[in-house]
All heavy atoms as atom14 arrays in JSON, in Angstrom:
{
  "sequence": "MKTLKYFILIAVSAVSLSSCVVRERGGLYVRGHYNVGPYGGRHWVPAHYENR",
  "atom14_mask": [
    [1, 1, 1, 1, 1, 1, 1, 1, 0, 0, 0, 0, 0, 0],
    [1, 1, 1, 1, 1, 1, 1, 1, 1, 0, 0, 0, 0, 0],
    [1, 1, 1, 1, 1, 1, 1, 0, 0, 0, 0, 0, 0, 0],
    [1, 1, 1, 1, 1, 1, 1, 1, 0, 0, 0, 0, 0, 0],
    [1, 1, 1, 1, 1, 1, 1, 1, 1, 0, 0, 0, 0, 0],
    [1, 1, 1, 1, 1, 1, 1, 1, 1, 1, 1, 1, 0, 0],
    [1, 1, 1, 1, 1, 1, 1, 1, 1, 1, 1, 0, 0, 0],
    [1, 1, 1, 1, 1, 1, 1, 1, 0, 0, 0, 0, 0, 0],
    [1, 1, 1, 1, 1, 1, 1, 1, 0, 0, 0, 0, 0, 0],
    [1, 1, 1, 1, 1, 1, 1, 1, 0, 0, 0, 0, 0, 0],
    [1, 1, 1, 1, 1, 0, 0, 0, 0, 0, 0, 0, 0, 0],
    [1, 1, 1, 1, 1, 1, 1, 0, 0, 0, 0, 0, 0, 0],
    [1, 1, 1, 1, 1, 1, 0, 0, 0, 0, 0, 0, 0, 0],
    [1, 1, 1, 1, 1, 0, 0, 0, 0, 0, 0, 0, 0, 0],
    [1, 1, 1, 1, 1, 1, 1, 0, 0, 0, 0, 0, 0, 0],
    [1, 1, 1, 1, 1, 1, 0, 0, 0, 0, 0, 0, 0, 0],
    [1, 1, 1, 1, 1, 1, 1, 1, 0, 0, 0, 0, 0, 0],
    [1, 1, 1, 1, 1, 1, 0, 0, 0, 0, 0, 0, 0, 0],
    [1, 1, 1, 1, 1, 1, 0, 0, 0, 0, 0, 0, 0, 0],
    [1, 1, 1, 1, 1, 1, 0, 0, 0, 0, 0, 0, 0, 0],
    [1, 1, 1, 1, 1, 1, 1, 0, 0, 0, 0, 0, 0, 0],
    [1, 1, 1, 1, 1, 1, 1, 0, 0, 0, 0, 0, 0, 0],
    [1, 1, 1, 1, 1, 1, 1, 1, 1, 1, 1, 0, 0, 0],
    [1, 1, 1, 1, 1, 1, 1, 1, 1, 0, 0, 0, 0, 0],
    [1, 1, 1, 1, 1, 1, 1, 1, 1, 1, 1, 0, 0, 0],
    [1, 1, 1, 1, 0, 0, 0, 0, 0, 0, 0, 0, 0, 0],
    [1, 1, 1, 1, 0, 0, 0, 0, 0, 0, 0, 0, 0, 0],
    [1, 1, 1, 1, 1, 1, 1, 1, 0, 0, 0, 0, 0, 0],
    [1, 1, 1, 1, 1, 1, 1, 1, 1, 1, 1, 1, 0, 0],
    [1, 1, 1, 1, 1, 1, 1, 0, 0, 0, 0, 0, 0, 0],
    [1, 1, 1, 1, 1, 1, 1, 1, 1, 1, 1, 0, 0, 0],
    [1, 1, 1, 1, 0, 0, 0, 0, 0, 0, 0, 0, 0, 0],
    [1, 1, 1, 1, 1, 1, 1, 1, 1, 1, 0, 0, 0, 0],
    [1, 1, 1, 1, 1, 1, 1, 1, 1, 1, 1, 1, 0, 0],
    [1, 1, 1, 1, 1, 1, 1, 1, 0, 0, 0, 0, 0, 0],
    [1, 1, 1, 1, 1, 1, 1, 0, 0, 0, 0, 0, 0, 0],
    [1, 1, 1, 1, 0, 0, 0, 0, 0, 0, 0, 0, 0, 0],
    [1, 1, 1, 1, 1, 1, 1, 0, 0, 0, 0, 0, 0, 0],
    [1, 1, 1, 1, 1, 1, 1, 1, 1, 1, 1, 1, 0, 0],
    [1, 1, 1, 1, 0, 0, 0, 0, 0, 0, 0, 0, 0, 0],
    [1, 1, 1, 1, 0, 0, 0, 0, 0, 0, 0, 0, 0, 0],
    [1, 1, 1, 1, 1, 1, 1, 1, 1, 1, 1, 0, 0, 0],
    [1, 1, 1, 1, 1, 1, 1, 1, 1, 1, 0, 0, 0, 0],
    [1, 1, 1, 1, 1, 1, 1, 1, 1, 1, 1, 1, 1, 1],
    [1, 1, 1, 1, 1, 1, 1, 0, 0, 0, 0, 0, 0, 0],
    [1, 1, 1, 1, 1, 1, 1, 0, 0, 0, 0, 0, 0, 0],
    [1, 1, 1, 1, 1, 0, 0, 0, 0, 0, 0, 0, 0, 0],
    [1, 1, 1, 1, 1, 1, 1, 1, 1, 1, 0, 0, 0, 0],
    [1, 1, 1, 1, 1, 1, 1, 1, 1, 1, 1, 1, 0, 0],
    [1, 1, 1, 1, 1, 1, 1, 1, 1, 0, 0, 0, 0, 0],
    [1, 1, 1, 1, 1, 1, 1, 1, 0, 0, 0, 0, 0, 0],
    [1, 1, 1, 1, 1, 1, 1, 1, 1, 1, 1, 0, 0, 0]
  ],
  "atom14_positions": [
    [[21.11, -27.27, 20.22], [21.38, -25.96, 19.66], [20.68, -25.79, 18.31], [20.18, -24.72, 18.01], [22.9, -25.8, 19.51], [23.33, -24.42, 19.14], [22.97, -23.3, 20.5], [23.56, -21.8, 19.84], [0.0, 0.0, 0.0], [0.0, 0.0, 0.0], [0.0, 0.0, 0.0], [0.0, 0.0, 0.0], [0.0, 0.0, 0.0], [0.0, 0.0, 0.0]],
    [[20.65, -26.87, 17.52], [20.0, -26.8, 16.21], [18.5, -26.57, 16.37], [17.91, -25.81, 15.6], [20.26, -28.1, 15.47], [19.95, -28.05, 14.01], [20.26, -29.39, 13.37], [20.96, -29.2, 12.07], [21.23, -30.46, 11.39], [0.0, 0.0, 0.0], [0.0, 0.0, 0.0], [0.0, 0.0, 0.0], [0.0, 0.0, 0.0], [0.0, 0.0, 0.0]],
    [[17.89, -27.19, 17.38], [16.47, -27.02, 17.63], [16.16, -25.58, 18.01], [15.14, -25.02, 17.58], [16.0, -27.97, 18.75], [16.38, -29.29, 18.42], [14.51, -27.91, 18.93], [0.0, 0.0, 0.0], [0.0, 0.0, 0.0], [0.0, 0.0, 0.0], [0.0, 0.0, 0.0], [0.0, 0.0, 0.0], [0.0, 0.0, 0.0], [0.0, 0.0, 0.0]],
    [[17.01, -24.96, 18.79], [16.81, -23.57, 19.2], [16.87, -22.64, 17.99], [16.06, -21.72, 17.88], [17.87, -23.17, 20.24], [17.77, -21.75, 20.77], [16.44, -21.56, 21.51], [18.93, -21.48, 21.71], [0.0, 0.0, 0.0], [0.0, 0.0, 0.0], [0.0, 0.0, 0.0], [0.0, 0.0, 0.0], [0.0, 0.0, 0.0], [0.0, 0.0, 0.0]],
    [[17.78, -22.88, 17.07], [17.88, -22.06, 15.86], [16.61, -22.16, 15.04], [16.1, -21.16, 14.53], [19.07, -22.49, 15.03], [20.4, -22.09, 15.59], [21.52, -22.54, 14.67], [22.88, -22.28, 15.25], [23.95, -22.74, 14.39], [0.0, 0.0, 0.0], [0.0, 0.0, 0.0], [0.0, 0.0, 0.0], [0.0, 0.0, 0.0], [0.0, 0.0, 0.0]],
    [[16.08, -23.38, 14.87], [14.85, -23.56, 14.09], [13.66, -22.9, 14.79], [12.8, -22.31, 14.13], [14.57, -25.03, 13.85], [15.46, -25.63, 12.8], [16.25, -26.75, 13.08], [15.55, -25.08, 11.54], [17.07, -27.29, 12.13], [16.38, -25.62, 10.58], [17.14, -26.72, 10.87], [17.95, -27.25, 9.91], [0.0, 0.0, 0.0], [0.0, 0.0, 0.0]],
    [[13.6, -22.98, 16.1], [12.52, -22.35, 16.85], [12.57, -20.83, 16.66], [11.54, -20.2, 16.43], [12.6, -22.7, 18.33], [11.57, -22.01, 19.16], [10.25, -22.41, 19.12], [11.92, -20.94, 19.96], [9.29, -21.76, 19.87], [10.97, -20.28, 20.71], [9.65, -20.7, 20.67], [0.0, 0.0, 0.0], [0.0, 0.0, 0.0], [0.0, 0.0, 0.0]],
    [[13.74, -20.24, 16.76], [13.89, -18.8, 16.58], [13.53, -18.4, 15.15], [12.84, -17.4, 14.93], [15.33, -18.36, 16.94], [15.54, -18.5, 18.45], [15.58, -16.92, 16.51], [16.97, -18.27, 18.89], [0.0, 0.0, 0.0], [0.0, 0.0, 0.0], [0.0, 0.0, 0.0], [0.0, 0.0, 0.0], [0.0, 0.0, 0.0], [0.0, 0.0, 0.0]],
    [[13.92, -19.19, 14.17], [13.6, -18.9, 12.78], [12.09, -18.94, 12.55], [11.53, -18.04, 11.92], [14.28, -19.92, 11.87], [13.99, -19.79, 10.39], [14.58, -18.49, 9.86], [14.54, -20.98, 9.64], [0.0, 0.0, 0.0], [0.0, 0.0, 0.0], [0.0, 0.0, 0.0], [0.0, 0.0, 0.0], [0.0, 0.0, 0.0], [0.0, 0.0, 0.0]],
    [[11.41, -19.93, 13.1], [9.96, -20.02, 12.94], [9.26, -18.87, 13.67], [8.32, -18.28, 13.17], [9.46, -21.38, 13.45], [9.95, -22.48, 12.49], [7.95, -21.42, 13.58], [9.7, -23.88, 12.98], [0.0, 0.0, 0.0], [0.0, 0.0, 0.0], [0.0, 0.0, 0.0], [0.0, 0.0, 0.0], [0.0, 0.0, 0.0], [0.0, 0.0, 0.0]],
    [[9.73, -18.52, 14.86], [9.12, -17.43, 15.62], [9.28, -16.1, 14.9], [8.33, -15.31, 14.82], [9.74, -17.35, 17.01], [0.0, 0.0, 0.0], [0.0, 0.0, 0.0], [0.0, 0.0, 0.0], [0.0, 0.0, 0.0], [0.0, 0.0, 0.0], [0.0, 0.0, 0.0], [0.0, 0.0, 0.0], [0.0, 0.0, 0.0], [0.0, 0.0, 0.0]],
    [[10.46, -15.84, 14.35], [10.69, -14.59, 13.65], [9.85, -14.52, 12.37], [9.27, -13.48, 12.06], [12.19, -14.42, 13.33], [12.44, -13.3, 12.34], [12.98, -14.18, 14.61], [0.0, 0.0, 0.0], [0.0, 0.0, 0.0], [0.0, 0.0, 0.0], [0.0, 0.0, 0.0], [0.0, 0.0, 0.0], [0.0, 0.0, 0.0], [0.0, 0.0, 0.0]],
    [[9.74, -15.62, 11.64], [8.94, -15.6, 10.42], [7.45, -15.44, 10.74], [6.74, -14.74, 10.01], [9.18, -16.86, 9.61], [8.79, -18.0, 10.32], [0.0, 0.0, 0.0], [0.0, 0.0, 0.0], [0.0, 0.0, 0.0], [0.0, 0.0, 0.0], [0.0, 0.0, 0.0], [0.0, 0.0, 0.0], [0.0, 0.0, 0.0], [0.0, 0.0, 0.0]],
    [[6.97, -16.01, 11.82], [5.57, -15.85, 12.2], [5.27, -14.4, 12.58], [4.24, -13.85, 12.21], [5.23, -16.79, 13.36], [0.0, 0.0, 0.0], [0.0, 0.0, 0.0], [0.0, 0.0, 0.0], [0.0, 0.0, 0.0], [0.0, 0.0, 0.0], [0.0, 0.0, 0.0], [0.0, 0.0, 0.0], [0.0, 0.0, 0.0], [0.0, 0.0, 0.0]],
    [[6.18, -13.77, 13.32], [5.98, -12.37, 13.72], [6.03, -11.46, 12.5], [5.24, -10.53, 12.36], [7.03, -11.97, 14.77], [7.04, -10.48, 14.98], [6.78, -12.69, 16.07], [0.0, 0.0, 0.0], [0.0, 0.0, 0.0], [0.0, 0.0, 0.0], [0.0, 0.0, 0.0], [0.0, 0.0, 0.0], [0.0, 0.0, 0.0], [0.0, 0.0, 0.0]],
    [[6.94, -11.71, 11.58], [7.06, -10.85, 10.41], [5.85, -10.97, 9.49], [5.43, -10.01, 8.87], [8.34, -11.14, 9.65], [8.27, -12.42, 9.07], [0.0, 0.0, 0.0], [0.0, 0.0, 0.0], [0.0, 0.0, 0.0], [0.0, 0.0, 0.0], [0.0, 0.0, 0.0], [0.0, 0.0, 0.0], [0.0, 0.0, 0.0], [0.0, 0.0, 0.0]],
    [[5.27, -12.16, 9.39], [4.09, -12.34, 8.55], [2.85, -11.73, 9.18], [1.98, -11.22, 8.49], [3.86, -13.82, 8.27], [4.87, -14.49, 7.35], [4.59, -15.97, 7.25], [4.86, -13.85, 5.98], [0.0, 0.0, 0.0], [0.0, 0.0, 0.0], [0.0, 0.0, 0.0], [0.0, 0.0, 0.0], [0.0, 0.0, 0.0], [0.0, 0.0, 0.0]],
    [[2.73, -11.78, 10.5], [1.54, -11.28, 11.15], [1.6, -9.79, 11.45], [0.61, -9.19, 11.84], [1.28, -12.04, 12.45], [2.32, -11.76, 13.37], [0.0, 0.0, 0.0], [0.0, 0.0, 0.0], [0.0, 0.0, 0.0], [0.0, 0.0, 0.0], [0.0, 0.0, 0.0], [0.0, 0.0, 0.0], [0.0, 0.0, 0.0], [0.0, 0.0, 0.0]],
    [[2.75, -9.15, 11.29], [2.87, -7.74, 11.65], [2.28, -6.81, 10.6], [1.99, -5.67, 10.9], [4.33, -7.38, 11.89], [5.05, -7.48, 10.69], [0.0, 0.0, 0.0], [0.0, 0.0, 0.0], [0.0, 0.0, 0.0], [0.0, 0.0, 0.0], [0.0, 0.0, 0.0], [0.0, 0.0, 0.0], [0.0, 0.0, 0.0], [0.0, 0.0, 0.0]],
    [[2.08, -7.27, 9.39], [1.58, -6.39, 8.32], [0.09, -6.11, 8.51], [-0.35, -4.98, 8.41], [1.84, -7.03, 6.96], [1.31, -5.99, 5.6], [0.0, 0.0, 0.0], [0.0, 0.0, 0.0], [0.0, 0.0, 0.0], [0.0, 0.0, 0.0], [0.0, 0.0, 0.0], [0.0, 0.0, 0.0], [0.0, 0.0, 0.0], [0.0, 0.0, 0.0]],
    [[-0.69, -7.14, 8.73], [-2.14, -6.98, 8.85], [-2.57, -7.5, 10.2], [-2.27, -8.63, 10.56], [-2.86, -7.76, 7.73], [-4.36, -7.65, 7.88], [-2.42, -7.26, 6.37], [0.0, 0.0, 0.0], [0.0, 0.0, 0.0], [0.0, 0.0, 0.0], [0.0, 0.0, 0.0], [0.0, 0.0, 0.0], [0.0, 0.0, 0.0], [0.0, 0.0, 0.0]],
    [[-3.26, -6.65, 10.95], [-3.78, -7.07, 12.26], [-5.27, -6.82, 12.3], [-5.79, -5.97, 11.6], [-3.08, -6.3, 13.41], [-1.63, -6.66, 13.48], [-3.27, -4.82, 13.26], [0.0, 0.0, 0.0], [0.0, 0.0, 0.0], [0.0, 0.0, 0.0], [0.0, 0.0, 0.0], [0.0, 0.0, 0.0], [0.0, 0.0, 0.0], [0.0, 0.0, 0.0]],
    [[-5.97, -7.56, 13.15], [-7.41, -7.37, 13.3], [-7.68, -6.47, 14.5], [-7.19, -6.71, 15.58], [-8.12, -8.7, 13.49], [-8.11, -9.56, 12.28], [-9.27, -10.56, 12.35], [-9.38, -11.26, 11.08], [-10.17, -10.87, 10.1], [-10.89, -9.78, 10.22], [-10.24, -11.54, 8.98], [0.0, 0.0, 0.0], [0.0, 0.0, 0.0], [0.0, 0.0, 0.0]],
    [[-8.47, -5.42, 14.27], [-8.87, -4.53, 15.34], [-10.33, -4.14, 15.13], [-10.75, -3.88, 14.01], [-8.02, -3.27, 15.35], [-6.59, -3.51, 15.76], [-5.8, -2.21, 15.8], [-6.4, -1.14, 15.66], [-4.58, -2.29, 15.97], [0.0, 0.0, 0.0], [0.0, 0.0, 0.0], [0.0, 0.0, 0.0], [0.0, 0.0, 0.0], [0.0, 0.0, 0.0]],
    [[-11.07, -4.1, 16.2], [-12.48, -3.66, 16.19], [-13.33, -4.44, 15.19], [-14.21, -3.87, 14.57], [-12.57, -2.18, 15.89], [-11.95, -1.33, 16.96], [-12.23, 0.14, 16.67], [-11.05, 0.89, 17.02], [-10.59, 1.91, 16.35], [-11.2, 2.33, 15.29], [-9.5, 2.54, 16.74], [0.0, 0.0, 0.0], [0.0, 0.0, 0.0], [0.0, 0.0, 0.0]],
    [[-13.04, -5.69, 14.98], [-13.87, -6.53, 14.11], [-13.62, -6.33, 12.63], [-14.12, -7.09, 11.82], [0.0, 0.0, 0.0], [0.0, 0.0, 0.0], [0.0, 0.0, 0.0], [0.0, 0.0, 0.0], [0.0, 0.0, 0.0], [0.0, 0.0, 0.0], [0.0, 0.0, 0.0], [0.0, 0.0, 0.0], [0.0, 0.0, 0.0], [0.0, 0.0, 0.0]],
    [[-12.87, -5.33, 12.24], [-12.6, -5.09, 10.82], [-11.16, -5.42, 10.5], [-10.36, -5.66, 11.38], [0.0, 0.0, 0.0], [0.0, 0.0, 0.0], [0.0, 0.0, 0.0], [0.0, 0.0, 0.0], [0.0, 0.0, 0.0], [0.0, 0.0, 0.0], [0.0, 0.0, 0.0], [0.0, 0.0, 0.0], [0.0, 0.0, 0.0], [0.0, 0.0, 0.0]],
    [[-10.82, -5.41, 9.25], [-9.45, -5.68, 8.84], [-8.71, -4.36, 8.75], [-9.01, -3.52, 7.92], [-9.43, -6.41, 7.49], [-8.12, -7.04, 7.1], [-7.73, -8.1, 8.11], [-8.22, -7.67, 5.74], [0.0, 0.0, 0.0], [0.0, 0.0, 0.0], [0.0, 0.0, 0.0], [0.0, 0.0, 0.0], [0.0, 0.0, 0.0], [0.0, 0.0, 0.0]],
    [[-7.76, -4.16, 9.66], [-7.03, -2.9, 9.78], [-5.62, -3.09, 9.24], [-4.92, -4.0, 9.66], [-6.98, -2.47, 11.26], [-6.3, -1.16, 11.5], [-6.94, 0.03, 11.24], [-5.01, -1.13, 12.0], [-6.31, 1.23, 11.49], [-4.37, 0.08, 12.24], [-5.03, 1.25, 11.98], [-4.39, 2.43, 12.21], [0.0, 0.0, 0.0], [0.0, 0.0, 0.0]],
    [[-5.22, -2.25, 8.32], [-3.89, -2.34, 7.73], [-3.07, -1.16, 8.22], [-3.48, -0.01, 8.08], [-3.98, -2.31, 6.18], [-2.61, -2.43, 5.55], [-4.9, -3.39, 5.68], [0.0, 0.0, 0.0], [0.0, 0.0, 0.0], [0.0, 0.0, 0.0], [0.0, 0.0, 0.0], [0.0, 0.0, 0.0], [0.0, 0.0, 0.0], [0.0, 0.0, 0.0]],
    [[-1.91, -1.44, 8.8], [-1.04, -0.37, 9.28], [-0.42, 0.36, 8.1], [-0.42, -0.13, 6.98], [0.07, -0.95, 10.15], [-0.45, -1.53, 11.44], [0.68, -2.02, 12.29], [0.17, -2.58, 13.54], [0.89, -3.25, 14.37], [2.16, -3.47, 14.12], [0.36, -3.73, 15.46], [0.0, 0.0, 0.0], [0.0, 0.0, 0.0], [0.0, 0.0, 0.0]],
    [[0.16, 1.53, 8.37], [0.82, 2.28, 7.32], [1.98, 1.51, 6.71], [2.65, 0.75, 7.39], [0.0, 0.0, 0.0], [0.0, 0.0, 0.0], [0.0, 0.0, 0.0], [0.0, 0.0, 0.0], [0.0, 0.0, 0.0], [0.0, 0.0, 0.0], [0.0, 0.0, 0.0], [0.0, 0.0, 0.0], [0.0, 0.0, 0.0], [0.0, 0.0, 0.0]],
    [[2.16, 1.68, 5.42], [3.2, 0.94, 4.72], [3.58, 1.67, 3.45], [2.91, 2.61, 3.03], [2.72, -0.49, 4.37], [1.44, -0.5, 3.58], [1.42, -0.51, 2.21], [0.15, -0.5, 3.96], [0.18, -0.52, 1.79], [-0.62, -0.5, 2.85], [0.0, 0.0, 0.0], [0.0, 0.0, 0.0], [0.0, 0.0, 0.0], [0.0, 0.0, 0.0]],
    [[4.67, 1.26, 2.85], [5.1, 1.81, 1.57], [4.61, 0.93, 0.44], [4.66, -0.3, 0.52], [6.63, 1.89, 1.5], [7.21, 3.05, 2.24], [7.73, 2.9, 3.52], [7.23, 4.31, 1.67], [8.26, 3.96, 4.21], [7.76, 5.4, 2.35], [8.27, 5.21, 3.63], [8.79, 6.28, 4.29], [0.0, 0.0, 0.0], [0.0, 0.0, 0.0]],
    [[4.12, 1.54, -0.63], [3.81, 0.82, -1.86], [4.87, 1.17, -2.88], [5.31, 2.32, -2.96], [2.43, 1.22, -2.41], [1.32, 0.4, -1.8], [1.57, -0.54, -1.06], [0.1, 0.75, -2.14], [0.0, 0.0, 0.0], [0.0, 0.0, 0.0], [0.0, 0.0, 0.0], [0.0, 0.0, 0.0], [0.0, 0.0, 0.0], [0.0, 0.0, 0.0]],
    [[5.26, 0.19, -3.68], [6.24, 0.4, -4.74], [5.5, 0.46, -6.06], [4.76, -0.47, -6.4], [7.3, -0.72, -4.74], [8.3, -0.49, -5.86], [7.99, -0.81, -3.4], [0.0, 0.0, 0.0], [0.0, 0.0, 0.0], [0.0, 0.0, 0.0], [0.0, 0.0, 0.0], [0.0, 0.0, 0.0], [0.0, 0.0, 0.0], [0.0, 0.0, 0.0]],
    [[5.69, 1.53, -6.8], [5.02, 1.72, -8.07], [5.66, 0.89, -9.18], [6.67, 0.21, -8.98], [0.0, 0.0, 0.0], [0.0, 0.0, 0.0], [0.0, 0.0, 0.0], [0.0, 0.0, 0.0], [0.0, 0.0, 0.0], [0.0, 0.0, 0.0], [0.0, 0.0, 0.0], [0.0, 0.0, 0.0], [0.0, 0.0, 0.0], [0.0, 0.0, 0.0]],
    [[5.07, 0.94, -10.36], [5.57, 0.12, -11.47], [6.97, 0.51, -11.94], [7.67, -0.3, -12.54], [4.54, 0.33, -12.57], [3.86, 1.6, -12.23], [3.91, 1.73, -10.73], [0.0, 0.0, 0.0], [0.0, 0.0, 0.0], [0.0, 0.0, 0.0], [0.0, 0.0, 0.0], [0.0, 0.0, 0.0], [0.0, 0.0, 0.0], [0.0, 0.0, 0.0]],
    [[7.39, 1.73, -11.66], [8.72, 2.19, -12.09], [9.71, 2.28, -10.93], [10.74, 2.93, -11.04], [8.61, 3.54, -12.8], [7.68, 3.48, -13.98], [6.44, 4.09, -13.93], [8.02, 2.77, -15.13], [5.57, 4.02, -15.01], [7.15, 2.7, -16.2], [5.93, 3.33, -16.14], [5.07, 3.24, -17.19], [0.0, 0.0, 0.0], [0.0, 0.0, 0.0]],
    [[9.37, 1.66, -9.79], [10.28, 1.6, -8.66], [10.11, 2.73, -7.65], [10.79, 2.73, -6.65], [0.0, 0.0, 0.0], [0.0, 0.0, 0.0], [0.0, 0.0, 0.0], [0.0, 0.0, 0.0], [0.0, 0.0, 0.0], [0.0, 0.0, 0.0], [0.0, 0.0, 0.0], [0.0, 0.0, 0.0], [0.0, 0.0, 0.0], [0.0, 0.0, 0.0]],
    [[9.22, 3.67, -7.88], [9.0, 4.76, -6.93], [8.22, 4.25, -5.73], [7.31, 3.45, -5.83], [0.0, 0.0, 0.0], [0.0, 0.0, 0.0], [0.0, 0.0, 0.0], [0.0, 0.0, 0.0], [0.0, 0.0, 0.0], [0.0, 0.0, 0.0], [0.0, 0.0, 0.0], [0.0, 0.0, 0.0], [0.0, 0.0, 0.0], [0.0, 0.0, 0.0]],
    [[8.62, 4.72, -4.53], [7.93, 4.31, -3.3], [7.11, 5.47, -2.78], [7.55, 6.61, -2.81], [8.95, 3.91, -2.25], [9.69, 2.66, -2.56], [10.78, 2.34, -1.57], [10.6, 2.99, -0.29], [11.07, 2.52, 0.87], [11.76, 1.41, 0.88], [10.88, 3.16, 1.98], [0.0, 0.0, 0.0], [0.0, 0.0, 0.0], [0.0, 0.0, 0.0]],
    [[5.9, 5.18, -2.32], [5.09, 6.22, -1.67], [4.41, 5.62, -0.44], [4.09, 4.44, -0.39], [4.08, 6.82, -2.64], [3.06, 5.84, -3.16], [3.32, 4.98, -4.19], [1.8, 5.59, -2.75], [2.26, 4.23, -4.41], [1.32, 4.58, -3.55], [0.0, 0.0, 0.0], [0.0, 0.0, 0.0], [0.0, 0.0, 0.0], [0.0, 0.0, 0.0]],
    [[4.22, 6.49, 0.58], [3.69, 6.08, 1.87], [2.17, 6.01, 1.8], [1.5, 6.91, 1.32], [4.11, 7.07, 2.93], [3.54, 6.78, 4.29], [2.58, 7.45, 4.93], [3.93, 5.71, 5.16], [2.33, 6.88, 6.16], [3.14, 5.81, 6.32], [4.86, 4.67, 5.07], [3.25, 4.92, 7.38], [4.97, 3.79, 6.13], [4.17, 3.93, 7.26]],
    [[1.61, 4.91, 2.29], [0.16, 4.75, 2.41], [-0.17, 4.74, 3.89], [0.3, 3.87, 4.62], [-0.29, 3.42, 1.75], [-1.79, 3.22, 1.9], [0.12, 3.37, 0.31], [0.0, 0.0, 0.0], [0.0, 0.0, 0.0], [0.0, 0.0, 0.0], [0.0, 0.0, 0.0], [0.0, 0.0, 0.0], [0.0, 0.0, 0.0], [0.0, 0.0, 0.0]],
    [[-0.96, 5.72, 4.37], [-1.29, 5.76, 5.79], [-2.14, 4.55, 6.21], [-2.72, 3.86, 5.37], [-2.09, 7.05, 5.95], [-1.95, 7.79, 4.69], [-1.5, 6.84, 3.65], [0.0, 0.0, 0.0], [0.0, 0.0, 0.0], [0.0, 0.0, 0.0], [0.0, 0.0, 0.0], [0.0, 0.0, 0.0], [0.0, 0.0, 0.0], [0.0, 0.0, 0.0]],
    [[-2.26, 4.33, 7.51], [-3.06, 3.24, 8.03], [-4.52, 3.43, 7.63], [-5.02, 4.54, 7.53], [-2.94, 3.21, 9.55], [0.0, 0.0, 0.0], [0.0, 0.0, 0.0], [0.0, 0.0, 0.0], [0.0, 0.0, 0.0], [0.0, 0.0, 0.0], [0.0, 0.0, 0.0], [0.0, 0.0, 0.0], [0.0, 0.0, 0.0], [0.0, 0.0, 0.0]],
    [[-5.2, 2.3, 7.36], [-6.58, 2.37, 6.88], [-7.27, 1.04, 7.13], [-6.62, 0.03, 7.39], [-6.63, 2.72, 5.39], [-5.89, 1.74, 4.53], [-6.45, 0.61, 4.01], [-4.59, 1.73, 4.14], [-5.55, -0.04, 3.3], [-4.42, 0.59, 3.37], [0.0, 0.0, 0.0], [0.0, 0.0, 0.0], [0.0, 0.0, 0.0], [0.0, 0.0, 0.0]],
    [[-8.6, 1.07, 7.07], [-9.39, -0.15, 7.12], [-9.58, -0.65, 5.71], [-9.87, 0.13, 4.8], [-10.76, 0.08, 7.75], [-10.68, 0.2, 9.26], [-10.67, 1.44, 9.87], [-10.63, -0.93, 10.04], [-10.59, 1.54, 11.24], [-10.54, -0.84, 11.42], [-10.52, 0.4, 12.03], [-10.45, 0.49, 13.36], [0.0, 0.0, 0.0], [0.0, 0.0, 0.0]],
    [[-9.41, -1.97, 5.51], [-9.54, -2.52, 4.18], [-11.02, -2.7, 3.85], [-11.8, -3.19, 4.67], [-8.83, -3.87, 4.13], [-8.76, -4.44, 2.74], [-7.91, -5.68, 2.71], [-6.81, -5.66, 3.25], [-8.37, -6.69, 2.15], [0.0, 0.0, 0.0], [0.0, 0.0, 0.0], [0.0, 0.0, 0.0], [0.0, 0.0, 0.0], [0.0, 0.0, 0.0]],
    [[-11.43, -2.3, 2.67], [-12.81, -2.46, 2.24], [-13.02, -3.85, 1.67], [-12.37, -4.25, 0.73], [-13.15, -1.44, 1.16], [-13.07, -0.03, 1.68], [-13.34, 0.21, 2.85], [-12.68, 0.9, 0.84], [0.0, 0.0, 0.0], [0.0, 0.0, 0.0], [0.0, 0.0, 0.0], [0.0, 0.0, 0.0], [0.0, 0.0, 0.0], [0.0, 0.0, 0.0]],
    [[-13.93, -4.59, 2.3], [-14.24, -5.95, 1.81], [-15.7, -6.12, 1.68], [-16.49, -5.58, 2.32], [-13.69, -7.01, 2.76], [-12.22, -7.14, 2.63], [-11.74, -8.36, 3.39], [-10.33, -8.5, 3.07], [-9.71, -9.63, 3.14], [-10.32, -10.71, 3.5], [-8.45, -9.71, 2.86], [0.0, 0.0, 0.0], [0.0, 0.0, 0.0], [0.0, 0.0, 0.0]]
  ]
}
């Protein structure tokens, strides 16, 4: 039972880390997300390709 809990924990953490940035069409594609400003205000950033 303990092994199953650790496996689920590792699987959930891997999915949560990889869900923010995904690779599509050879470029680095970032899905829409919220940015938090310096004073705590949140604003929506639409999906975009990252410039590198």
